[in-house]
C-alpha positions in Angstrom: -44.8 14.3 174.5 -41.4 13.3 174.0 -39.1 10.5 174.3 -37.1 11.4 177.8 -33.7 9.7 176.2 -31.7 11.5 173.4 -29.4 9.3 171.5 -26.8 10.1 169.7 -24.5 8.0 167.7 -21.4 8.8 166.0 -19.5 7.0 163.8 -16.0 7.6 162.5 -14.7 5.0 160.0 -11.1 6.1 158.8 -9.2 4.4 155.6 -5.4 5.2 156.2 -2.8 4.7 153.8 -1.1 1.7 155.8 -2.1 -1.8 156.7 -0.8 -0.7 160.5 -2.1 2.0 162.4 1.8 2.5 163.3 2.5 2.7 159.8 4.2 6.9 158.6 1.8 8.7 157.3 0.9 8.8 153.2 -0.2 11.1 151.1 -3.8 11.7 150.7 -5.1 13.0 147.1 -8.4 12.7 147.3 -11.3 14.4 148.7 -12.5 13.9 151.7 -16.6 13.8 152.5 -18.0 14.5 155.5 -22.2 14.1 156.1 -24.4 15.1 158.5 -28.0 13.7 158.7 -30.0 15.6 161.3 -33.9 14.1 161.4 -36.7 14.4 163.9 -39.3 11.8 162.4 -41.7 11.0 165.0 -42.6 12.9 168.2 -41.7 10.6 170.6 -38.3 9.5 169.2 -35.2 11.5 167.5 -32.4 10.6 166.1 -29.3 12.2 165.1 -26.6 10.4 163.7 -23.8 11.6 161.8 -20.4 9.8 159.9 -17.6 10.9 158.6 -16.0 8.7 156.0 -12.3 10.3 155.0 -10.4 7.7 152.2 -7.0 7.3 151.6 -5.9 4.2 151.1 -6.3 0.4 152.1 -6.8 -0.2 155.7 -9.3 0.6 158.1 -10.1 1.7 161.5 -13.2 2.0 163.1 -14.4 3.8 166.6 -18.1 4.4 167.5 -19.4 5.8 170.6 -22.9 6.1 171.9 -23.7 8.6 174.9 -27.2 8.8 176.4 -28.1 12.1 177.1 -30.2 14.2 179.6 -34.4 14.4 179.3 -35.5 16.9 176.7 -38.5 19.5 177.4 -41.6 18.6 178.9 -44.7 19.7 177.6 -47.3 20.6 179.4 -50.8 20.2 179.6 -51.7 23.9 178.7 -49.3 23.7 175.7 -46.6 25.7 176.9 -42.9 24.2 177.3 -41.0 23.4 180.0 -37.6 22.9 180.2 -37.0 18.9 181.6 -34.0 18.4 184.1 -31.4 16.5 182.1 -29.8 13.6 183.6 -25.7 13.5 183.3 -25.0 10.7 180.0 -23.8 7.3 180.5 -21.0 6.2 177.8 -21.3 3.0 175.9 -18.2 1.9 174.4 -16.2 4.9 174.6 -17.2 8.9 175.0 -19.7 10.3 173.4 -17.3 12.9 171.3 -15.0 10.4 169.5 -11.9 11.9 167.3 -10.0 10.0 165.4 -6.7 11.2 163.1 -6.6 9.9 159.4 -3.8 10.8 157.0 -6.1 13.6 154.9 -6.3 16.9 155.7 -10.1 18.9 155.5 -11.9 21.6 157.4 -15.8 21.7 157.3 -17.9 23.1 159.6 -21.8 21.8 159.4 -24.5 23.6 161.5 -27.8 21.6 161.2 -30.7 22.3 163.2 -34.3 21.2 162.7 -37.7 21.2 164.6 -39.5 18.2 166.0 -41.1 17.3 162.8 -38.6 18.5 160.4 -35.7 16.6 159.0 -32.7 17.6 157.5 -29.7 16.7 155.3 -26.8 18.7 155.0 -23.4 17.6 153.4 -19.9 19.3 153.0 -16.9 18.3 150.9 -13.6 18.9 151.9 -9.7 19.1 150.0 -7.1 16.4 150.9 -3.5 17.1 151.4 -1.0 14.7 152.3 0.2 13.8 155.8 -2.3 15.8 157.7 -4.8 15.0 160.4 -8.9 14.7 160.7 -11.1 15.1 163.6 -14.9 14.6 163.4 -17.2 15.0 166.6 -20.7 14.8 167.1 -22.4 17.5 170.1 -26.3 16.8 170.4 -28.2 19.1 172.1 -31.6 18.2 173.9 -34.9 19.9 174.1 -35.4 23.8 173.7 -38.2 26.2 175.6 -40.5 27.9 173.3 -39.5 31.5 172.2 -41.2 34.6 171.5 -45.2 32.9 171.3 -43.8 30.4 168.7 -45.3 26.9 169.0 -41.3 25.2 169.1 -41.3 22.2 171.4 -38.0 21.1 170.4 -34.7 21.4 169.0 -32.4 19.4 167.4 -28.9 20.6 166.9 -26.3 18.7 165.5 -22.5 20.2 164.4 -20.0 18.4 162.9 -16.7 19.7 162.4 -13.7 18.3 160.3 -10.3 20.0 160.7 -7.5 19.4 159.1 -3.5 20.7 158.8 -0.7 20.3 156.9 3.1 20.7 157.2 3.5 22.8 154.1 0.3 24.4 154.3 -3.6 24.3 155.3 -6.2 24.6 153.2 -10.2 25.2 154.4 -13.5 24.4 152.4 -15.0 26.7 154.2 -13.1 29.7 153.0 -14.9 29.4 149.6 -18.3 30.0 151.1 -19.6 30.8 147.6 -19.3 27.3 147.0 -21.7 26.2 150.0 -25.9 25.7 149.5 -26.1 26.8 153.4 -26.9 29.8 154.3 -24.1 31.3 156.4 -25.7 32.8 159.5 -22.8 35.3 159.3 -24.6 36.9 156.7 -28.5 36.6 158.1 -29.9 40.6 158.4 -31.8 39.5 161.6 -33.6 43.3 160.6 -36.1 41.1 157.5 -37.7 39.2 161.2 -39.4 42.9 161.2 -42.4 43.9 159.3 -41.6 47.3 159.9 -45.0 48.4 161.6 -43.6 48.7 165.2 -43.9 52.4 164.2 -46.9 52.4 161.8 -46.9 55.3 159.5 -50.4 56.4 157.5 -50.5 54.2 154.3 -47.5 52.4 154.8 -48.0 48.4 154.7 -45.9 45.6 156.3 -43.4 44.5 154.9 -42.6 40.5 154.1 -40.6 38.8 156.8 -38.0 36.4 156.8 -35.7 34.2 159.4 -33.6 33.3 156.5 -32.8 36.0 154.2 -35.6 34.6 152.0 -33.3 32.0 150.5 -36.2 29.9 149.1 -39.1 32.9 148.6 -39.3 31.8 145.1 -40.9 28.5 146.0 -43.8 31.2 147.0 -44.5 31.8 143.8 -45.6 30.2 140.8 -43.1 31.6 138.4 -39.9 30.1 136.9 -36.9 30.9 138.1 -35.4 34.0 135.8 -32.0 31.7 135.8 -30.5 34.7 133.4 -32.9 34.6 131.2 -35.2 37.7 129.5 -38.7 36.0 130.5 -41.0 37.8 128.9 -44.3 36.5 131.0 -42.1 36.8 134.5 -40.2 35.0 136.6 -38.3 34.8 140.3 -34.9 35.8 140.4 -33.4 34.3 143.3 -30.4 36.3 143.2 -29.2 38.9 146.4 -29.4 42.8 145.3 -25.8 42.7 146.2 -23.7 45.8 147.3 -25.2 48.9 147.5 -23.5 52.0 146.1 -22.9 55.0 149.2 -24.3 58.3 148.8 -21.2 59.7 147.8 -21.3 57.3 145.0 -24.7 57.6 143.4 -24.4 57.8 139.4 -25.8 60.7 137.7 -26.2 61.2 134.0 -26.7 64.5 131.8 -27.2 64.4 127.9 -25.4 66.8 126.0 -26.9 66.0 122.4 -29.6 66.5 121.9 -30.2 68.7 125.1 -33.9 69.3 126.3 -36.0 71.3 123.9 -33.4 70.9 120.6 -34.5 70.3 117.6 -32.7 68.3 114.9 -33.2 67.3 111.1 -35.3 64.4 110.3 -34.3 60.9 108.3 -29.7 62.2 109.4 -27.9 60.1 111.1 -27.1 62.0 114.4 -24.7 61.4 117.3 -26.4 60.7 121.1 -23.4 62.1 124.1 -24.6 61.6 127.4 -21.8 63.0 130.3 -21.8 60.5 133.6 -20.1 60.0 136.8 -19.7 57.3 139.9 -20.5 54.8 137.1 -17.2 52.3 136.0 -19.1 52.4 132.4 -18.2 49.3 129.6 -19.0 46.2 132.6 -22.0 44.4 130.5 -22.3 40.3 130.6 -24.5 38.9 128.4 -27.8 39.8 128.6 -29.1 36.3 126.7 -27.8 34.1 129.6 -26.6 36.5 132.8 -29.5 38.6 133.0 -29.7 39.5 136.2 -28.3 36.5 137.6 -25.5 38.1 140.1 -25.3 40.8 142.5 -24.7 44.2 142.2 -20.4 45.2 142.6 -18.4 48.2 142.9 -15.3 49.1 142.3 -12.0 50.0 144.7 -13.4 53.7 144.3 -16.9 52.4 145.4 -18.6 53.2 142.2 -21.0 50.5 141.1 -19.6 48.5 137.9 -21.8 48.5 134.9 -23.0 50.1 131.6 -25.5 52.4 130.7 -28.3 52.7 128.1 -30.0 54.7 126.0 -33.9 54.8 124.9 -36.0 56.9 122.7 -39.8 56.9 122.5 -41.8 58.8 120.0 -44.7 61.2 121.0 -47.9 62.7 120.5 -46.7 66.0 121.1 -44.2 67.5 123.4 -47.0 67.9 125.6 -48.7 64.5 125.7 -50.1 63.3 128.9 -50.9 60.0 127.8 -49.2 57.3 129.5 -46.4 55.8 127.0 -46.4 52.0 126.0 -42.8 50.9 127.1 -43.0 48.2 124.9 -42.5 50.7 122.0 -39.9 52.6 121.2 -38.3 54.0 118.3 -34.3 53.5 119.1 -32.2 51.5 121.8 -29.2 51.0 122.3 -27.4 49.6 125.1 -23.6 51.6 125.6 -20.9 49.2 125.9 -18.2 51.3 125.4 -16.1 52.8 128.3 -17.0 56.5 128.6 -14.3 58.8 127.3 -13.6 62.0 129.3 -16.6 61.0 131.1 -19.1 61.1 128.5 -20.6 58.1 127.2 -21.9 57.9 122.7 -24.7 55.7 121.0 -24.2 56.6 117.4 -28.4 56.5 115.3 -27.2 55.5 112.7 -30.3 55.9 110.5 -31.9 58.7 112.1 -35.0 59.5 113.0 -38.4 60.3 111.4 -40.1 64.0 112.1 -42.1 63.8 115.3 -41.3 65.0 118.9 -39.6 62.4 121.2 -38.7 61.8 124.4 -35.3 60.1 125.1 -34.3 58.9 128.9 -30.9 57.2 130.1 -30.7 53.7 131.9 -27.6 53.2 134.0 -27.6 49.5 135.3 -25.0 47.2 136.6 -23.0 44.7 134.9 -25.9 42.0 135.1 -28.0 44.5 133.7 -30.1 45.4 136.6 -31.3 49.2 137.3 -28.2 51.0 139.9 -29.2 50.9 143.3 -27.9 53.3 146.2 -27.8 53.7 149.7 -30.6 55.8 150.4 -34.8 56.4 149.5 -34.7 59.9 149.0 -31.9 61.5 146.3 -32.1 62.8 142.9 -32.5 60.9 139.6 -29.8 58.4 138.8 -30.8 58.8 135.3 -31.8 61.6 132.7 -34.9 62.5 130.4 -34.6 65.0 127.8 -37.7 66.0 125.2 -36.6 67.3 121.9 -38.4 67.5 118.3 -36.7 65.9 114.9 -38.2 68.1 111.5 
């Protein structure tokens, strides 16, 4: 049984750039920090506290308020949750939502939710400017009825928002979501929660599921984080797949030389030529420090930003049916230059010994991951030919 009370406390500590509250506002060059801690450490008691600290100069003012909330959810004997009836809150020392203005600017929004047995701490740092105001408020909600057969018996949702404005300009830390360490609800893929077995197909296996975009998936496997490295023993890569190319922008490549079934002289230099389209070639990152470390991107025309490679493998014969070993190859080249008139080239300066060979392209995004497109059913995005050297 949960406690019948939910105690919320908001403490707002504001340092203003004047020894008197009536003094004119001063410039606040220092960054402001908003920290929210939401925790539910015990079944019988849930405490949520929030502190917003905005620093500028010397003097300080403190406003503290607390409210007595309604009843939380009540657990029945059969283990199911029943909504408790909330009672009106009573305020002590002020309103349950307190606000104050300061000489700073910051816009931060933090949304933290936790179950009755979890503890979550989140923080965000804003950017200060001159002659602006900041307001912080805390809203705490009580018990929630279990949904979808889950055993959720209580939830705590805490949010703290600091907003700022300036006479000349306004800034927002949330404008740059790429610096955030929390998942923005706007990018949650709700379809990931389904395993795809609603309409089973023979041989189809259920997908892994997630309600948070698999952000912590690598914690489930005993592998090092890829971290931009080519780890030969395997790794787990947390970078998103990125922008998927439309069906109208799927790359295609075709070898012009050597062509399929060509015969070329042994041990003589030659230049591989390959036509390619729908790939903005010539874009490659440091393969030793940025391997798979960023999402796939497309240009303004929708073409994948990347580059290509060519690899030549020695075969027993052109009719070989045994598997090849991907660790072994006669020639490999990352084509870092941009295509000229739709053709990329690679020089095989020492030529090749006599034998039968197969040659393949490996079209890739800038961070060396294989190109990804919008549909499963499509023609090959790469080319492969077989030729003889004698």
